[in-house]
N, C-alpha and C positions, 0 to 999 in steps of 0.2 A: 561381929550376930550368928550366931545359927541359923538355918534356912528352917520353916517352920516343921513342925512332924509330923506327917499325915499317918493315916491309918487306915492299911486296905481291911477287906470285910475280914478277917480274924481282931482277934484282940493284939497280936505282933506290931509293932510301933517302929515305922520306916522313920529314918531319919536320915534324910536326901541328905544332908551337909557331909555325909559319911558316905560315899562309892566307896565298894574294894577297888583295891588294890588288877594289876595289870591281870595279874599271875590269876589270882581267885576268879577274877572278870571271863579269865583264857576261858578254866574250869565251865563256870556256868552255862557261858557259850555254845560250850565241847555236849557238855549236858544236853541241851536242847538242840544243840543238831545231830547228836545219837536218836533224843526221842521223835523228830523228824524221822531220820532215816528210817527205825523199824515202825510204827505207823506205815509211810509209804511202800512198808515192803508187809504189812498187814501180821504185824507183828507183836501182836497187842498182849500175849504172853510175857513172852521175852519182857514189852516195856515196864508191866505193871510187874512183875517178882525181879526189876534190874534199878526199876529207878522212882518205883512207887513207896513211900513212907505206908507202914503197916495202919499209920494212925491217919491215914490220908484222911482233909474232905473237898470233895471237887463239886467244884459249885454252878452251875449253869442262873442266874434270873431270870425272872421275868422283868424283860424294863416295860413302862411307858410312855411315849413321849409326852410332854408337858410345857406346859403354857410355860415362861420365867419366872408367872406370878407365882407359878403354883411351890409353892414351900414347902409341900409331907416331904418326909425323909426317901433316900436310895431303898430299897429291897433291899431287907436283912433273909441271912437265911432262913430263921425259922420259919417266914413266909416262902409260898407255893414258887417253884423255879423247873426246869425244865428238864438239868439233874443237880442232883442233890445228892450228893452219893458219898459212901465209903468205903474202905477197901472189899469188904466182899459184896457190893454193889457192882463194882466194877468188874470182883473177878465173877459173879456172876453172867452179867452181861462175854464178859467174854467167852465165859461156858458158855452160853446159847450159841455165840458164834460157831463156835469150834465140833458144834457135831450137825452141819452143814444145813441145819431147820429153817435156817434165815430167809427165807423165799427174798428179802429187799436187799439181800448183800449177795441171791446166788444167780447169774455168775458175780463175785465178789469187783465190787467197783475199785476202778483205778484212782488214786490218789497223789496228791503233791501234796506236801505243808512247804513252806513258805515262809522262815524263822526271820524276823528283822527288827532294829530299835532296840537290842538288849540294855537293862540297864541292869545293876545290881547297885544294894547297898546293906552295911549294916543294919541288922534293929540292937535293938534293948536287948537282947539273947544273942551275947554271943558264940550259940550254934545254929543260930538261925537266919538265914540271910531270904530278901525279901526286893523282887523284879520284876522286873517288867518287860514287856514286850509286843511289837504286834505277829499277827501272824495270817496268812493269807492261805486258803483249803484251796481245793481246786480237782473235784474228783468228777471223772466222767465217769454214766455206766453204761451199756446195752453202743447202742449205736448213734444217740440223739441226742442222751441225756446229760448234760454238763450242768454243775451248779460252782459256783464260787463265796466262798465265805471269809467275811474278813474280820480282822476280832480281835480287840488285846487280851491281855493277861496279866492279872495279878497275881504272882505267885509267891510262895514260902516256899523256900529249899531248907534241908536237913541233912546233915553228915550222919547216916547213915554207923553200923557199927564196925564194917564192912571198909568204912570211910567214903567211902559214897557218897557226893548228892542225892537226896533222895525227893520228890515231892511230896511234899506235907498240905500243902494250899495250896487248893487255881482258887479260882475265880475267871471268868468269862463273859467278858461281853460284847454280844456281837453288834456291828455293826445294824444290821438291818434288825428295822423293828417287826416286820411278816418273815418269817425265813418259808421260802418260795421253793423248799427243796424239801424232794417226798417225804424223807426219816431223816432222822441223823443219827443214825448207828454206826457212827464212827465215835473214835477220837476226839476230841477241841481245843 
């Protein structure tokens, strides 16, 4: 009997009974490690142009703490969100950072991304790979500003025309109910 099929925030059906083989899992892991290195080094433009699909949807929903008996549905991408960006929105954010006029990032934050617990599965569409991972971002600004962000990601990767994996969908689920950081002007 097959494991149940789950559905992340997009219409891609994930079959958790069909994990990718070790070679493809290694390629997925290398994708995430390269993404972390680019973001650690403040190379957001390279990240966007080499690892992000032109049809991307980058989503950080607003979550509520609810009692167990509250059965309202989880947020959808049609509702208000912290981020609900497409490629153009991401490009605009990066362009603004490149101006040097973003006061909250001058001097720039020191960031360290740690990616773990990477899972990768085949989907109903052979061109797409569904992934789940956990991320810890340590951020340091000035002398005493330190923040830690822990979150999960549900991603869908698609092979670009160049044969490389690209980020098509990202749902970010922050573990904090209230973000105590002064801003989220970096990529999760």
